[in-house]
Every structure is written in structure tokens, then in C-alpha cells.
FIGU-58024 format. One record per residue (C-alpha): residue number from 1; residue in one letter; chain; z, x, y. Coordinates in Angstrom, 1 decimal, always signed. Layout:
# residues N
+------+------+-------+--------+--------+--------+
| resi | resn | chain |      Z |      X |      Y |
+------+------+-------+--------+--------+--------+
|  NUM |    A |     A |      Z |      X |      Y |
...
+------+------+-------+--------+--------+--------+
//
This chain:
# residues 273
+------+------+-------+--------+--------+--------+
| resi | resn | chain |      Z |      X |      Y |
+------+------+-------+--------+--------+--------+
|    1 |    M |     A |   +0.0 |   +0.0 |   +0.0 |
|    2 |    N |     A |   -1.0 |   +1.4 |   +3.4 |
|    3 |    S |     A |   +2.0 |   +1.6 |   +5.7 |
|    4 |    D |     A |   +0.3 |   +3.4 |   +8.6 |
|    5 |    Y |     A |   +0.9 |   +1.0 |  +11.5 |
|    6 |    S |     A |   -0.2 |   +3.4 |  +14.2 |
|    7 |    L |     A |   -2.6 |   +2.2 |  +16.9 |
|    8 |    S |     A |   -5.0 |   +4.9 |  +15.8 |
|    9 |    N |     A |   -5.2 |   +3.4 |  +12.4 |
|   10 |    L |     A |   -4.9 |   -0.3 |  +13.1 |
|   11 |    F |     A |   -7.4 |   -0.4 |  +15.9 |
|   12 |    N |     A |   -9.8 |   +2.4 |  +14.9 |
|   13 |    L |     A |  -13.4 |   +1.4 |  +15.3 |
|   14 |    E |     A |  -15.1 |   +4.8 |  +14.8 |
|   15 |    G |     A |  -18.4 |   +4.6 |  +12.9 |
|   16 |    K |     A |  -19.0 |   +0.9 |  +13.3 |
|   17 |    T |     A |  -22.1 |   -0.7 |  +14.8 |
|   18 |    A |     A |  -22.4 |   -3.8 |  +16.9 |
|   19 |    L |     A |  -24.8 |   -6.2 |  +18.5 |
|   20 |    V |     A |  -23.7 |   -8.0 |  +21.7 |
|   21 |    T |     A |  -26.0 |  -10.7 |  +22.9 |
|   22 |    G |     A |  -26.0 |  -11.4 |  +26.7 |
|   23 |    G |     A |  -24.6 |   -7.8 |  +26.9 |
|   24 |    S |     A |  -26.1 |   -6.8 |  +30.3 |
|   25 |    S |     A |  -23.5 |   -8.4 |  +32.6 |
|   26 |    G |     A |  -20.2 |  -10.3 |  +32.8 |
|   27 |    L |     A |  -18.1 |  -10.7 |  +29.7 |
|   28 |    G |     A |  -20.9 |   -9.4 |  +27.5 |
|   29 |    L |     A |  -21.0 |   -6.1 |  +29.3 |
|   30 |    N |     A |  -17.2 |   -5.8 |  +29.3 |
|   31 |    M |     A |  -17.1 |   -6.4 |  +25.5 |
|   32 |    A |     A |  -19.9 |   -3.9 |  +24.9 |
|   33 |    K |     A |  -18.1 |   -1.4 |  +27.0 |
|   34 |    A |     A |  -14.9 |   -1.9 |  +25.1 |
|   35 |    L |     A |  -16.7 |   -1.3 |  +21.8 |
|   36 |    V |     A |  -18.7 |   +1.7 |  +22.9 |
|   37 |    Q |     A |  -15.6 |   +3.4 |  +24.5 |
|   38 |    N |     A |  -13.9 |   +3.1 |  +21.1 |
|   39 |    G |     A |  -16.6 |   +4.8 |  +19.0 |
|   40 |    V |     A |  -18.9 |   +1.9 |  +18.1 |
|   41 |    K |     A |  -22.6 |   +2.3 |  +18.3 |
|   42 |    V |     A |  -23.7 |   -0.7 |  +20.3 |
|   43 |    A |     A |  -26.9 |   -2.6 |  +20.8 |
|   44 |    I |     A |  -27.1 |   -5.1 |  +23.7 |
|   45 |    C |     A |  -29.8 |   -7.7 |  +24.3 |
|   46 |    S |     A |  -30.5 |   -9.9 |  +27.2 |
|   47 |    R |     A |  -33.6 |  -11.5 |  +28.9 |
|   48 |    R |     A |  -33.8 |   -9.5 |  +32.1 |
|   49 |    K |     A |  -35.0 |   -5.9 |  +31.8 |
|   50 |    E |     A |  -33.7 |   -4.8 |  +35.2 |
|   51 |    K |     A |  -30.1 |   -5.8 |  +34.4 |
|   52 |    M |     A |  -30.4 |   -4.3 |  +30.9 |
|   53 |    D |     A |  -31.5 |   -0.9 |  +32.3 |
|   54 |    L |     A |  -28.5 |   -0.9 |  +34.6 |
|   55 |    A |     A |  -26.1 |   -1.9 |  +31.9 |
|   56 |    L |     A |  -27.5 |   +0.7 |  +29.5 |
|   57 |    S |     A |  -27.1 |   +3.5 |  +32.0 |
|   58 |    D |     A |  -23.5 |   +2.5 |  +32.4 |
|   59 |    L |     A |  -22.7 |   +2.2 |  +28.7 |
|   60 |    R |     A |  -24.4 |   +5.5 |  +27.8 |
|   61 |    K |     A |  -21.7 |   +7.3 |  +29.9 |
|   62 |    F |     A |  -19.3 |   +6.4 |  +27.1 |
|   63 |    G |     A |  -21.2 |   +6.6 |  +23.9 |
|   64 |    D |     A |  -24.2 |   +5.6 |  +21.8 |
|   65 |    C |     A |  -26.0 |   +2.5 |  +23.0 |
|   66 |    I |     A |  -29.4 |   +0.9 |  +22.9 |
|   67 |    A |     A |  -30.8 |   -2.1 |  +24.8 |
|   68 |    I |     A |  -33.4 |   -4.6 |  +23.6 |
|   69 |    T |     A |  -34.9 |   -7.1 |  +26.1 |
|   70 |    A |     A |  -35.0 |  -10.5 |  +24.3 |
|   71 |    D |     A |  -34.5 |  -14.2 |  +24.6 |
|   72 |    I |     A |  -32.5 |  -15.2 |  +21.6 |
|   73 |    T |     A |  -33.7 |  -18.8 |  +21.7 |
|   74 |    L |     A |  -37.1 |  -17.5 |  +20.5 |
|   75 |    P |     A |  -37.5 |  -16.7 |  +16.8 |
|   76 |    E |     A |  -39.8 |  -13.8 |  +17.4 |
|   77 |    D |     A |  -37.3 |  -12.2 |  +19.8 |
|   78 |    R |     A |  -34.4 |  -12.7 |  +17.4 |
|   79 |    S |     A |  -36.5 |  -10.9 |  +14.7 |
|   80 |    R |     A |  -37.3 |   -8.1 |  +17.0 |
|   81 |    V |     A |  -33.7 |   -7.6 |  +18.0 |
|   82 |    L |     A |  -32.5 |   -7.4 |  +14.3 |
|   83 |    E |     A |  -35.4 |   -5.1 |  +13.4 |
|   84 |    G |     A |  -34.4 |   -2.8 |  +16.3 |
|   85 |    V |     A |  -30.8 |   -2.7 |  +15.2 |
|   86 |    E |     A |  -31.8 |   -1.9 |  +11.6 |
|   87 |    Q |     A |  -34.2 |   +0.8 |  +12.8 |
|   88 |    Y |     A |  -31.6 |   +2.5 |  +15.1 |
|   89 |    F |     A |  -28.4 |   +1.9 |  +13.2 |
|   90 |    G |     A |  -29.4 |   +1.0 |   +9.6 |
|   91 |    C |     A |  -26.8 |   -1.7 |   +9.3 |
|   92 |    L |     A |  -24.6 |   -4.0 |  +11.4 |
|   93 |    S |     A |  -20.8 |   -4.1 |  +11.4 |
|   94 |    I |     A |  -20.1 |   -6.5 |  +14.3 |
|   95 |    L |     A |  -22.1 |   -9.3 |  +15.8 |
|   96 |    V |     A |  -20.9 |  -10.7 |  +19.1 |
|   97 |    N |     A |  -22.7 |  -14.0 |  +19.9 |
|   98 |    N |     A |  -22.1 |  -14.1 |  +23.7 |
|   99 |    A |     A |  -25.3 |  -15.2 |  +25.3 |
|  100 |    G |     A |  -24.9 |  -18.6 |  +26.9 |
|  101 |    A |     A |  -26.2 |  -21.1 |  +29.4 |
|  102 |    N |     A |  -24.7 |  -23.9 |  +31.5 |
|  103 |    W |     A |  -25.9 |  -26.9 |  +33.4 |
|  104 |    G |     A |  -23.9 |  -29.1 |  +35.7 |
|  105 |    A |     A |  -24.8 |  -32.6 |  +37.0 |
|  106 |    P |     A |  -23.4 |  -36.1 |  +37.3 |
|  107 |    L |     A |  -23.9 |  -38.2 |  +34.3 |
|  108 |    A |     A |  -26.6 |  -40.5 |  +35.8 |
|  109 |    E |     A |  -28.6 |  -37.5 |  +36.9 |
|  110 |    Y |     A |  -28.1 |  -35.2 |  +33.9 |
|  111 |    P |     A |  -31.6 |  -34.3 |  +32.7 |
|  112 |    D |     A |  -32.7 |  -34.1 |  +29.1 |
|  113 |    E |     A |  -34.1 |  -30.7 |  +29.6 |
|  114 |    G |     A |  -30.8 |  -29.3 |  +30.9 |
|  115 |    F |     A |  -28.9 |  -30.7 |  +27.9 |
|  116 |    E |     A |  -31.5 |  -29.3 |  +25.5 |
|  117 |    K |     A |  -31.6 |  -25.9 |  +27.1 |
|  118 |    V |     A |  -27.8 |  -25.5 |  +26.9 |
|  119 |    I |     A |  -27.6 |  -26.7 |  +23.3 |
|  120 |    S |     A |  -30.5 |  -24.5 |  +22.3 |
|  121 |    T |     A |  -28.9 |  -21.3 |  +23.8 |
|  122 |    N |     A |  -25.2 |  -21.9 |  +23.0 |
|  123 |    L |     A |  -25.5 |  -23.4 |  +19.6 |
|  124 |    N |     A |  -28.9 |  -23.4 |  +17.9 |
|  125 |    A |     A |  -29.7 |  -19.7 |  +18.7 |
|  126 |    V |     A |  -26.3 |  -18.6 |  +17.7 |
|  127 |    F |     A |  -26.7 |  -20.3 |  +14.3 |
|  128 |    A |     A |  -30.2 |  -18.9 |  +13.8 |
|  129 |    L |     A |  -29.3 |  -15.3 |  +14.8 |
|  130 |    T |     A |  -26.2 |  -15.3 |  +12.6 |
|  131 |    R |     A |  -28.1 |  -16.6 |   +9.6 |
|  132 |    D |     A |  -30.7 |  -14.0 |  +10.0 |
|  133 |    A |     A |  -28.2 |  -11.2 |  +10.6 |
|  134 |    V |     A |  -26.3 |  -11.8 |   +7.4 |
|  135 |    P |     A |  -28.3 |   -9.3 |   +5.3 |
|  136 |    L |     A |  -27.6 |   -6.5 |   +7.8 |
|  137 |    L |     A |  -23.9 |   -7.5 |   +8.0 |
|  138 |    K |     A |  -23.6 |   -7.4 |   +4.3 |
|  139 |    K |     A |  -24.8 |   -3.8 |   +4.2 |
|  140 |    S |     A |  -21.6 |   -2.8 |   +6.1 |
|  141 |    A |     A |  -19.2 |   -5.2 |   +4.5 |
|  142 |    S |     A |  -16.4 |   -4.5 |   +2.0 |
|  143 |    V |     A |  -13.2 |   -6.1 |   +0.9 |
|  144 |    E |     A |  -11.2 |   -3.4 |   +2.7 |
|  145 |    N |     A |  -13.4 |   -3.5 |   +5.8 |
|  146 |    P |     A |  -15.2 |   -6.8 |   +6.3 |
|  147 |    S |     A |  -18.1 |   -7.1 |   +8.7 |
|  148 |    R |     A |  -17.3 |   -9.3 |  +11.7 |
|  149 |    I |     A |  -19.0 |  -12.2 |  +13.6 |
|  150 |    V |     A |  -17.3 |  -13.1 |  +16.9 |
|  151 |    N |     A |  -18.6 |  -16.2 |  +18.7 |
|  152 |    I |     A |  -17.8 |  -16.5 |  +22.3 |
|  153 |    G |     A |  -16.9 |  -20.2 |  +22.9 |
|  154 |    S |     A |  -14.9 |  -21.5 |  +25.8 |
|  155 |    M |     A |  -11.7 |  -23.3 |  +26.8 |
|  156 |    D |     A |  -14.1 |  -26.1 |  +27.8 |
|  157 |    G |     A |  -14.7 |  -26.7 |  +24.1 |
|  158 |    L |     A |  -11.0 |  -27.2 |  +23.7 |
|  159 |    H |     A |  -10.4 |  -29.6 |  +26.6 |
|  160 |    V |     A |  -12.4 |  -31.5 |  +29.2 |
|  161 |    P |     A |  -12.8 |  -29.2 |  +32.3 |
|  162 |    V |     A |  -12.1 |  -30.7 |  +35.7 |
|  163 |    V |     A |  -11.6 |  -28.1 |  +38.4 |
|  164 |    Q |     A |  -15.2 |  -27.3 |  +39.0 |
|  165 |    R |     A |  -15.9 |  -30.9 |  +40.1 |
|  166 |    V |     A |  -19.3 |  -31.1 |  +38.5 |
|  167 |    P |     A |  -19.5 |  -32.4 |  +34.9 |
|  168 |    T |     A |  -20.9 |  -29.9 |  +32.4 |
|  169 |    F |     A |  -21.5 |  -32.2 |  +29.4 |
|  170 |    A |     A |  -23.8 |  -30.0 |  +27.4 |
|  171 |    Y |     A |  -21.7 |  -26.9 |  +27.9 |
|  172 |    S |     A |  -18.5 |  -28.5 |  +26.7 |
|  173 |    A |     A |  -20.2 |  -30.2 |  +23.8 |
|  174 |    S |     A |  -22.0 |  -27.0 |  +22.8 |
|  175 |    K |     A |  -18.8 |  -24.9 |  +22.8 |
|  176 |    A |     A |  -16.8 |  -27.4 |  +20.9 |
|  177 |    A |     A |  -19.6 |  -27.5 |  +18.3 |
|  178 |    L |     A |  -19.7 |  -23.7 |  +18.3 |
|  179 |    H |     A |  -16.0 |  -23.6 |  +17.5 |
|  180 |    H |     A |  -16.5 |  -25.8 |  +14.5 |
|  181 |    L |     A |  -19.6 |  -23.9 |  +13.4 |
|  182 |    T |     A |  -17.3 |  -20.8 |  +13.5 |
|  183 |    R |     A |  -15.0 |  -22.5 |  +11.0 |
|  184 |    A |     A |  -17.8 |  -23.6 |   +8.7 |
|  185 |    L |     A |  -19.4 |  -20.1 |   +8.7 |
|  186 |    A |     A |  -16.0 |  -18.5 |   +8.0 |
|  187 |    V |     A |  -15.8 |  -20.6 |   +4.8 |
|  188 |    E |     A |  -19.4 |  -19.8 |   +3.9 |
|  189 |    L |     A |  -19.3 |  -16.0 |   +4.7 |
|  190 |    G |     A |  -15.7 |  -15.1 |   +3.8 |
|  191 |    P |     A |  -16.5 |  -14.6 |   +0.1 |
|  192 |    Q |     A |  -19.3 |  -12.2 |   +1.2 |
|  193 |    C |     A |  -16.8 |  -10.0 |   +3.1 |
|  194 |    I |     A |  -17.9 |  -11.2 |   +6.5 |
|  195 |    T |     A |  -15.2 |  -12.8 |   +8.8 |
|  196 |    V |     A |  -16.2 |  -15.3 |  +11.5 |
|  197 |    N |     A |  -14.0 |  -16.0 |  +14.5 |
|  198 |    A |     A |  -14.4 |  -17.4 |  +18.0 |
|  199 |    V |     A |  -12.8 |  -16.5 |  +21.3 |
|  200 |    A |     A |  -12.5 |  -19.4 |  +23.8 |
|  201 |    P |     A |  -12.2 |  -17.7 |  +27.2 |
|  202 |    G |     A |  -11.1 |  -19.5 |  +30.4 |
|  203 |    F |     A |  -12.2 |  -18.3 |  +33.8 |
|  204 |    F |     A |  -13.2 |  -14.7 |  +34.1 |
|  205 |    E |     A |  -15.3 |  -13.1 |  +36.8 |
|  206 |    S |     A |  -19.0 |  -13.4 |  +35.9 |
|  207 |    R |     A |  -22.3 |  -14.7 |  +37.3 |
|  208 |    M |     A |  -21.6 |  -18.1 |  +35.8 |
|  209 |    T |     A |  -18.3 |  -18.4 |  +37.7 |
|  210 |    D |     A |  -19.3 |  -16.9 |  +41.1 |
|  211 |    Y |     A |  -19.9 |  -20.3 |  +42.7 |
|  212 |    I |     A |  -16.7 |  -22.0 |  +41.5 |
|  213 |    F |     A |  -14.6 |  -19.0 |  +42.3 |
|  214 |    E |     A |  -15.9 |  -19.1 |  +45.9 |
|  215 |    H |     A |  -15.2 |  -22.7 |  +46.3 |
|  216 |    Y |     A |  -12.4 |  -23.6 |  +43.9 |
|  217 |    L |     A |  -10.4 |  -20.5 |  +43.0 |
|  218 |    Q |     A |   -7.1 |  -21.9 |  +44.3 |
|  219 |    D |     A |   -7.6 |  -25.0 |  +42.1 |
|  220 |    I |     A |   -8.5 |  -22.8 |  +39.1 |
|  221 |    E |     A |   -5.3 |  -20.7 |  +39.5 |
|  222 |    A |     A |   -3.2 |  -23.8 |  +40.1 |
|  223 |    D |     A |   -4.5 |  -25.3 |  +36.8 |
|  224 |    C |     A |   -3.6 |  -22.3 |  +34.8 |
|  225 |    P |     A |   +0.1 |  -21.9 |  +33.7 |
|  226 |    L |     A |   -0.2 |  -18.2 |  +34.5 |
|  227 |    R |     A |   -1.6 |  -19.0 |  +38.0 |
|  228 |    R |     A |   -4.5 |  -16.6 |  +37.8 |
|  229 |    V |     A |   -7.9 |  -15.9 |  +36.2 |
|  230 |    G |     A |   -8.6 |  -13.6 |  +33.3 |
|  231 |    Q |     A |   -9.1 |   -9.8 |  +33.6 |
|  232 |    A |     A |  -11.8 |   -7.9 |  +31.8 |
|  233 |    E |     A |   -9.3 |   -5.8 |  +29.8 |
|  234 |    E |     A |   -7.9 |   -9.0 |  +28.3 |
|  235 |    I |     A |  -11.1 |  -10.1 |  +26.6 |
|  236 |    A |     A |  -11.7 |   -6.4 |  +25.6 |
|  237 |    G |     A |   -8.4 |   -6.4 |  +23.8 |
|  238 |    V |     A |   -9.1 |   -9.5 |  +21.7 |
|  239 |    I |     A |  -12.6 |   -8.1 |  +20.7 |
|  240 |    I |     A |  -11.1 |   -4.8 |  +19.7 |
|  241 |    Y |     A |   -8.4 |   -6.6 |  +17.6 |
|  242 |    L |     A |  -11.0 |   -8.8 |  +15.9 |
|  243 |    A |     A |  -13.3 |   -5.9 |  +15.1 |
|  244 |    S |     A |  -10.6 |   -3.6 |  +13.9 |
|  245 |    R |     A |   -8.5 |   -3.2 |  +10.7 |
|  246 |    A |     A |   -5.8 |   -5.2 |  +12.5 |
|  247 |    G |     A |   -8.1 |   -8.2 |  +12.4 |
|  248 |    N |     A |   -9.2 |   -7.8 |   +8.8 |
|  249 |    Y |     A |   -7.5 |  -11.0 |   +7.6 |
|  250 |    T |     A |   -8.2 |  -13.2 |  +10.6 |
|  251 |    N |     A |  -11.0 |  -15.6 |   +9.6 |
|  252 |    G |     A |  -12.0 |  -19.0 |  +10.9 |
|  253 |    A |     A |   -9.8 |  -18.7 |  +14.0 |
|  254 |    V |     A |  -10.6 |  -20.0 |  +17.5 |
|  255 |    I |     A |   -8.5 |  -17.9 |  +19.9 |
|  256 |    P |     A |   -7.8 |  -19.4 |  +23.3 |
|  257 |    L |     A |   -8.0 |  -16.8 |  +26.1 |
|  258 |    D |     A |   -7.3 |  -18.9 |  +29.1 |
|  259 |    G |     A |   -3.7 |  -18.3 |  +30.2 |
|  260 |    G |     A |   -2.7 |  -21.7 |  +28.7 |
|  261 |    T |     A |   -5.2 |  -23.7 |  +30.8 |
|  262 |    S |     A |   -6.6 |  -25.6 |  +27.8 |
|  263 |    V |     A |   -3.1 |  -26.9 |  +26.9 |
|  264 |    S |     A |   -2.2 |  -27.9 |  +30.5 |
|  265 |    K |     A |   -2.9 |  -31.5 |  +31.7 |
|  266 |    G |     A |   -5.7 |  -30.5 |  +34.2 |
|  267 |    A |     A |   -5.0 |  -30.6 |  +37.9 |
|  268 |    K |     A |   -8.0 |  -32.5 |  +39.4 |
|  269 |    P |     A |   -9.9 |  -35.6 |  +38.5 |
|  270 |    W |     A |  -13.7 |  -35.7 |  +38.6 |
|  271 |    D |     A |  -14.0 |  -37.7 |  +41.8 |
|  272 |    E |     A |  -11.6 |  -35.8 |  +44.0 |
|  273 |    R |     A |  -13.2 |  -34.0 |  +47.0 |
+------+------+-------+--------+--------+--------+
//
């Protein structure tokens, strides 16, 4: 029985490989940086080449990283990403499904195309990429060191969000569905030595939150029991845990990372101005 509980043993990621979708900015870039700084060879993918180039130059200061410009809602792009990972790394230890989309509008004005876009990105593409990545993940997997899938959900999939004032029906529904897909995949893939978990972040600084931070930051902080938004190091810590030996037996979990916001009652009704 291993009784080495040192941080260097429990949280050692050396030699692992990872793919982080939506890894060119925001939470995706933070997670990619956390992995590469801890010895993981990381591939990031995103749609915009300019942002990818900037992210890659930043990440390569810390370790081995590649970038693949791709739209994961497109089957041919998903295939190209996985082929690139196999070509450069040979296998895959960690898949972080982070790429996401949002759309806000009142119910009567909510367009079909907006709903379809969000579901396609946040749910359908995650399922398809995960399904197609399983052979690469199995190449790295063992009972002692499972491969990992980490889906980035949202606290909005745990409760009905209110503070941003504009309903985000598709986003909330897609993240709730992603949380349950995580559980279903955990049951399916666990026997193949692949764990599947989700992280449900609250408000962190990103392009998606720029507008609401500018207009509603005080309300967001008031709605959180800790009275603040999340910091980049806090999601980095959860990702390192899930990817490391310390997280070997965590499977099918949806981990809230929102300062308790999803269990608070919510501070603002929809129609308050």
C-alpha cells in the first residue's frame, strides 16, 4: 500500500498529455497554463488563430504545448484535432472539454438559431469529441492511473441564474445536460479506466463575463456567500486535483466552484431593473 502522501506524489502530473478545447483565453487558457506548468504536454484548440498564437507564445514559456485552430462543432475539425494530438503526443491522458457558447434574450425573442448554436457547442460537440477521443485516452489508461475527462459545466446548470438580468435558457439547459452526460459517461467509461467528472464554475473573469462584470459586479458579489468572484488559481487547483493521483477515485462528480452561489437563494428577480 502506497503511503506517500506528499504533494509531489499526490499531485504529480509529469509525463501526462492533455487537450484543452477553448484553450486560447479565459478559463481554458488558465487551465492549460496550470497543466503545462506542472509538466503536462498540452494541446489547445480554438477557432481564432490570432488568439491561439498569443496563447501559444505564453504557454510555451512554461513547457511543451501545441495549438490547433479548429471549430469543435465541425466533424472534420474534431478529427483534425485528434489526429494532431496523436501525431505530436502519441496518446492522450487528459481531455478538458471547455469550449462553450452563450446566448441571452427574453423568452419571446429567443431565436431558434441561438438555442441550436449553444446546444451544438456546449453539448453535442462535447459528446462527439469525447466519443472519438476514447481510443487515444485508452492508450494512456490503467487501473493505477486512469485517463481523465473533465467537462466544464456551470453553476447555471445547478440553479437558475438571475443576476445578469437576461435569461440564458439554452446555456443553463446545455450545462445541466452536460452535468448529467458526465455521470452517464462516467458509468460507461469507468470500466475502461477513464474517469469522467465535471466542474461547475461560477463567475470568473473571461470574455463571456466582461459585460456583466461591468454592469452587475456588485450584484454578483452580493449573490455569492463569499461575496466575490472566482480567481484563476482556484479553477487551476481543481483541474490539477482531478488530473492527478489525488483524483484517481473521483468519478461521475459535478464539482461546484462558485463560492456557494448555486446553493444560495438568488438575490435578484428577472424583471428588476
